[in-house]
C-alpha positions in Angstrom: -53.1 -37.6 -1.1 -50.0 -35.9 0.4 -47.2 -38.0 1.8 -47.2 -38.5 5.6 -44.9 -36.1 7.4 -42.0 -37.5 9.5 -42.8 -37.6 13.2 -40.6 -34.6 14.0 -42.3 -32.3 11.5 -45.8 -33.5 12.6 -45.0 -32.6 16.1 -43.8 -29.1 15.1 -46.9 -28.6 12.9 -49.2 -29.6 15.8 -47.3 -27.2 18.1 -47.8 -24.3 15.7 -51.4 -25.1 14.9 -52.4 -26.1 18.4 -53.7 -29.5 17.2 -53.0 -32.5 19.4 -52.5 -36.1 18.2 -56.1 -36.9 18.9 -57.4 -33.9 17.0 -58.3 -31.8 20.1 -56.8 -28.4 20.6 -53.7 -28.5 22.6 -52.9 -25.9 25.3 -51.4 -22.9 23.7 -47.7 -22.6 24.4 -46.7 -20.0 26.9 -45.6 -16.8 25.2 -42.1 -15.8 26.0 -41.4 -12.1 25.5 -37.9 -10.6 25.4 -37.1 -8.2 28.1 -38.3 -4.7 27.3 -35.4 -2.4 26.1 -35.5 1.3 25.3 -35.7 2.0 21.6 -32.7 4.3 21.7 -30.7 1.5 23.3 -31.5 -0.8 20.4 -30.7 1.9 17.8 -27.0 1.4 17.1 -26.8 4.8 15.5 -27.3 6.3 19.0 -24.4 4.2 20.3 -21.2 5.4 18.7 -19.1 3.6 21.3 -20.2 0.3 19.7 -18.4 1.1 16.5 -14.8 0.8 15.4 -13.5 3.6 13.2 -13.0 2.3 9.7 -9.7 4.2 9.1 -8.2 3.3 12.5 -9.2 -0.3 12.0 -7.3 -0.4 8.7 -4.2 1.0 10.5 -4.5 -1.8 13.0 -4.5 -4.3 10.1 -1.2 -2.7 8.8 0.2 -3.0 12.3 -0.3 -6.7 12.1 1.7 -6.7 8.8 4.5 -4.9 10.6 4.3 -7.5 13.4 5.2 -10.2 10.9 8.5 -8.4 10.3 9.4 -8.9 14.0 8.5 -12.7 14.0 11.7 -14.7 14.4 9.9 -17.7 12.9 9.5 -15.9 9.5 12.5 -16.2 7.2 14.7 -13.1 7.1 14.1 -11.9 3.6 10.4 -12.4 4.1 10.6 -10.1 7.1 12.2 -7.5 4.8 9.4 -8.0 2.4 6.8 -7.4 5.1 8.6 -4.1 5.9 8.1 -3.2 2.2 4.5 -4.2 2.3 3.8 -2.1 5.4 5.2 0.9 3.5 3.3 0.3 0.3 0.1 -0.3 2.3 0.6 3.0 4.1 1.2 4.8 0.8 -2.1 3.6 -0.5 -3.9 4.5 2.7 -2.8 8.1 2.4 -3.5 8.3 -1.3 -7.1 7.1 -0.8 -8.3 7.1 2.8 -6.5 10.1 4.1 -7.1 12.0 0.8 -10.8 11.2 1.1 -11.0 12.7 4.6 -9.1 15.8 3.4 -11.6 16.2 0.6 -14.4 16.1 3.2 -12.5 18.7 5.3 -12.0 21.1 2.3 -15.6 20.7 1.3 -16.8 21.6 4.8 -18.4 18.2 5.5 -19.0 18.0 9.3 -21.1 14.8 9.4 -19.4 12.5 11.9 -18.4 8.9 11.3 -20.3 6.0 12.9 -18.0 6.3 15.9 -18.9 10.0 16.2 -15.6 11.5 14.9 -15.5 14.4 12.5 -13.1 14.3 9.5 -10.7 16.6 11.4 -10.8 14.3 14.5 -10.2 11.3 12.4 -7.2 12.9 10.7 -5.7 13.8 14.1 -6.2 10.3 15.4 -4.6 8.8 12.2 -1.6 11.0 12.6 -1.0 10.0 16.2 -1.2 6.3 15.4 0.8 6.5 12.2 3.7 8.4 13.9 4.1 5.6 16.4 3.9 2.8 13.8 6.4 4.6 11.5 8.8 4.9 14.4 8.5 1.2 15.1 8.9 0.5 11.4 12.2 2.2 11.3 13.4 0.6 14.5 12.6 -2.9 13.2 14.5 -2.1 10.0 17.6 -0.5 11.4 17.8 -2.3 14.8 16.7 -5.8 13.8 16.6 -6.6 10.1 19.7 -4.8 8.9 22.0 -6.4 11.5 20.6 -9.8 10.8 21.0 -9.3 7.0 24.7 -8.4 7.6 25.2 -11.6 9.5 23.9 -13.4 6.5 26.3 -11.6 4.2 23.9 -9.0 2.9 25.3 -5.6 4.0 23.1 -2.6 3.7 25.6 0.2 4.4 26.3 3.9 3.8 28.6 5.4 1.2 30.7 7.1 3.9 31.6 3.7 5.4 33.1 2.2 2.2 36.8 1.9 1.5 38.4 4.1 -1.1 38.6 1.4 -3.8 34.9 0.7 -3.3 34.0 4.4 -3.6 36.0 4.7 -6.8 34.0 1.8 -8.3 30.8 3.5 -7.4 32.1 6.8 -8.9 32.6 5.1 -12.2 29.1 3.6 -11.9 27.7 7.1 -11.3 29.4 8.6 -14.4 28.3 5.7 -16.7 24.7 5.0 -15.5 23.4 7.5 -13.0 24.6 11.0 -14.1 23.1 10.7 -17.7 19.6 10.3 -16.3 19.6 13.0 -13.7 17.7 16.3 -14.3 18.4 18.9 -11.6 15.7 21.7 -11.5 16.5 25.0 -9.8 13.9 27.6 -8.8 14.4 31.2 -9.8 12.3 34.0 -11.2 12.2 32.3 -14.6 11.7 28.8 -13.3 8.8 28.2 -10.9 8.7 25.5 -8.3 8.8 22.1 -10.1 6.0 19.6 -10.1 6.8 16.8 -7.6 5.4 13.5 -8.9 3.5 11.2 -6.5 5.7 8.9 -4.4 8.9 9.9 -6.0 12.1 10.2 -3.9 13.8 13.6 -4.2 16.7 15.5 -3.0 16.0 19.0 -1.8 19.2 21.0 -2.4 20.0 24.6 -1.3 22.7 26.2 -3.5 24.3 29.6 -3.5 25.9 31.8 -6.1 29.6 32.1 -4.9 29.8 35.7 -6.2 26.6 37.3 -5.2 25.6 34.9 -2.4 22.1 34.5 -3.7 20.5 31.3 -2.5 18.3 29.0 -4.6 16.3 25.9 -4.0 16.9 23.0 -6.4 15.3 19.6 -6.7 17.0 16.4 -7.9 14.7 13.4 -8.5 16.2 10.0 -7.7 15.6 8.0 -10.9 13.0 5.3 -10.5 14.3 3.3 -13.4 17.5 2.5 -11.5 18.0 0.1 -8.6 17.4 1.9 -5.3 20.2 -0.1 -3.7 23.5 -0.2 -5.7 25.7 -3.3 -5.3 29.3 -2.3 -4.7 31.3 -4.2 -7.4 33.1 -7.2 -6.0 31.2 -7.2 -2.7 27.9 -8.1 -1.2 27.4 -4.5 0.1 24.4 -2.4 -1.0 24.4 1.4 -0.9 21.3 3.7 -1.3 21.3 5.4 -4.7 20.4 8.7 -3.2 23.7 8.8 -1.2 25.7 8.4 -4.3 23.8 11.3 -6.0 24.2 13.5 -2.9 27.9 12.8 -2.9 28.3 14.1 -6.4 26.0 17.2 -6.2 29.0 19.5 -7.1 29.0 17.8 -10.5 25.3 18.6 -10.9 25.7 22.3 -9.9 29.3 23.1 -11.0 29.0 26.9 -10.7 27.3 26.9 -7.4 28.1 26.2 -3.8 26.0 23.4 -2.3 24.9 24.6 1.2 22.7 21.6 2.3 20.6 18.8 1.0 18.0 16.4 2.4 15.5 13.8 1.2 11.8 14.2 0.8 8.9 12.3 -0.7 5.4 13.5 -1.5 2.2 11.5 -1.4 -0.7 12.8 -3.6 -4.5 12.2 -3.7 -4.8 9.2 -6.0 -8.4 8.3 -5.3 -10.3 7.3 -8.5 -13.8 8.7 -9.1 -15.3 6.9 -12.1 -19.0 6.9 -12.5 -19.3 3.8 -14.6 -23.0 4.1 -15.0 -22.5 7.5 -16.6 -19.4 6.8 -18.7 -19.9 5.9 -22.4 -16.6 4.1 -22.4 -15.5 2.8 -19.1 -11.9 2.1 -20.3 -11.6 5.7 -21.6 -13.0 7.1 -18.4 -10.5 5.1 -16.2 -7.6 6.2 -18.5 -8.7 9.9 -18.1 -9.0 9.5 -14.3 -5.5 7.9 -14.1 -4.0 10.8 -16.0 -5.8 13.3 -13.8 -4.7 11.7 -10.5 -1.0 12.2 -11.4 -1.7 15.8 -10.5 -3.7 15.2 -7.4 -3.4 17.4 -4.4 -0.5 16.6 -2.0 -1.7 15.0 1.2 1.6 14.0 2.9 5.3 14.8 2.8 8.0 12.6 4.3 11.3 14.3 5.1 14.7 13.3 6.4 15.3 14.0 10.0 18.3 16.2 9.0 16.2 18.7 7.0 16.6 22.3 8.1 13.5 24.3 9.1 14.1 26.6 6.1 13.9 23.8 3.6 11.0 22.2 5.4 9.0 25.5 5.5 9.7 26.1 1.8 8.4 22.6 0.8 5.3 22.9 3.0 4.5 26.3 1.5 5.1 25.4 -2.2 3.1 22.1 -1.9 0.2 23.8 -0.1 0.5 21.5 2.9 -0.1 22.0 6.6 2.4 21.3 9.4 0.5 18.2 10.4 1.0 16.7 6.9 4.8 16.5 7.6 6.2 13.2 8.7 9.8 13.2 9.8 11.6 9.9 9.1 14.4 8.8 11.4 16.1 6.6 8.9 15.7 5.5 5.3 12.8 7.0 3.3 10.6 4.8 1.2 11.2 1.2 2.5 9.1 -0.2 -0.4 12.6 -0.4 -1.9 13.2 -3.5 0.2 11.3 -5.5 -2.5 14.6 -5.4 -4.4 16.4 -6.9 -1.4 13.8 -9.6 -1.1 14.5 -10.4 -4.8 18.1 -11.4 -4.1 18.9 -15.0 -5.0 19.0 -16.3 -1.4 16.4 -19.1 -1.2 17.7 -20.1 2.2 16.4 -16.8 3.6 12.9 -17.1 2.0 9.8 -19.2 2.3 9.7 -22.3 0.2 8.1 -21.7 -3.2 4.5 -22.8 -3.3 3.2 -24.2 -6.6 -0.5 -23.8 -6.8 -2.5 -26.9 -7.6 -5.6 -27.4 -9.9 -8.6 -29.6 -9.3 -7.8 -31.8 -12.4 -4.2 -32.6 -11.5 -5.4 -35.8 -9.9 -6.6 -37.0 -13.3 -3.3 -36.2 -15.0 -4.7 -33.4 -17.0 -3.6 -29.7 -17.3 -5.3 -26.4 -17.9 -4.6 -26.5 -21.6 -6.1 -29.9 -22.2 -9.2 -29.8 -19.9 -12.5 -28.5 -21.2 -13.5 -26.3 -18.2 -17.1 -25.8 -19.5 -17.5 -29.6 -19.5 -15.9 -29.9 -16.1 -18.4 -27.3 -14.7 -21.4 -29.0 -16.3 -20.2 -32.2 -14.6 -19.8 -30.6 -11.2 -19.0 -27.3 -9.4 -15.3 -26.3 -9.2 -14.1 -24.6 -6.0 -10.8 -22.7 -6.1 -9.0 -21.3 -3.1 -6.2 -18.9 -4.0 -3.3 -18.9 -3.6 -3.4 -22.6 -2.9 -5.2 -23.2 -6.2 -3.3 -22.0 -9.2 -4.8 -18.8 -10.6 -3.1 -19.5 -13.9 -4.6 -23.0 -14.1 -8.1 -22.1 -13.1 -9.4 -18.5 -13.6 -6.9 -17.6 -16.4 -7.5 -20.9 -18.1 -11.3 -20.4 -17.9 -11.0 -16.9 -19.4 -8.8 -18.1 -22.2 -11.2 -20.8 -23.1 -14.2 -18.5 -22.8 -12.5 -15.9 -25.1 -12.1 -18.6 -27.8 -15.5 -20.2 -27.4 -17.9 -19.0 -30.2 -20.8 -19.7 -27.9 -19.7 -17.0 -25.4 -21.2 -13.7 -26.4 -19.8 -11.6 -23.5 -17.4 -11.8 -20.5 -18.3 -9.5 -17.6 -16.3 -9.0 -14.4 -16.7 -7.1 -11.2 -14.1 -4.4 -10.8 -12.7 -4.6 -7.3 -10.8 -1.3 -7.6 
């Protein structure tokens, strides 16, 4: 015999079966039908205005990152950090999302997105929004963050504004640490246009032979293994490395006249295409794809606002870019370098350090002494990063699993 149902469930059962308490059939409930709607109206595929564009939505997310750099409630160096994050986010967006749209364009793909935009229309919309955001980005940096940093004793300045003793100290630094790692590359009939590595900062230099007057293009790569901002000895002033290199170009081209120079930075297609279900060795396939993407097609070039049309046209032509791939920067290129400013030892200008906790701290244990398998057999463990310590939870679990003879395999989902 089955157990009697609770009163509520008995009533529901009677309602569905039409059986009343006394066993007689109850009146059938009145059928309520939804209002009739056209099938096309219900098919979201026919309603592109109901969709947000994926790429433009991502840009709106990055705009919210930029908004954090303007928030006066955020500590100053954290605001500089958000300026750097905005830049690195945008770099990745161009390397993957914009590169993907360009691949569709080159392949002749015309299928529109869910919001009914072709790849070309999406690229045009992206450019319009990004130009506005980059202008705001530079205004926040030069007009807000830099002056406030100076009031706090951190002076981001230019080489031309330094006193003579300060410039002499930087000249010595150049001779000892910078000059030995520079490799100028000039273009001539025997030396083709050099390969420009992804996201590298470069000086485009136009030099001329003082005797024959022949002009040549040269590239000087700003070394990535040196600090982007050089601290002036004996001060709290920071000077961009590229300005020191530009000031000493005559030492790099001793037999030539330097006519002009300007900065530029190239972004390349870095989208990974790894078919893990077809690869015999996933690690080997990823390594091969990483090597290949170093030579991906250029998708964007950022140039200094002072670059001449001649240099600009030369770079666009040699890098096989279109005019709409050029982004003129009214200020400092590559603000990802602000991570080094955030790293300064000024805890008073940063968020308080957060030490992640672990679920077993209350019992006085630590990740090394707790048997995580026993803990999970006893109860589920919920972790919430970054509030829960990654080191004391996920990493500890993996370390114990790697040493446990009962574990035959460890499998993870690759996010990217």
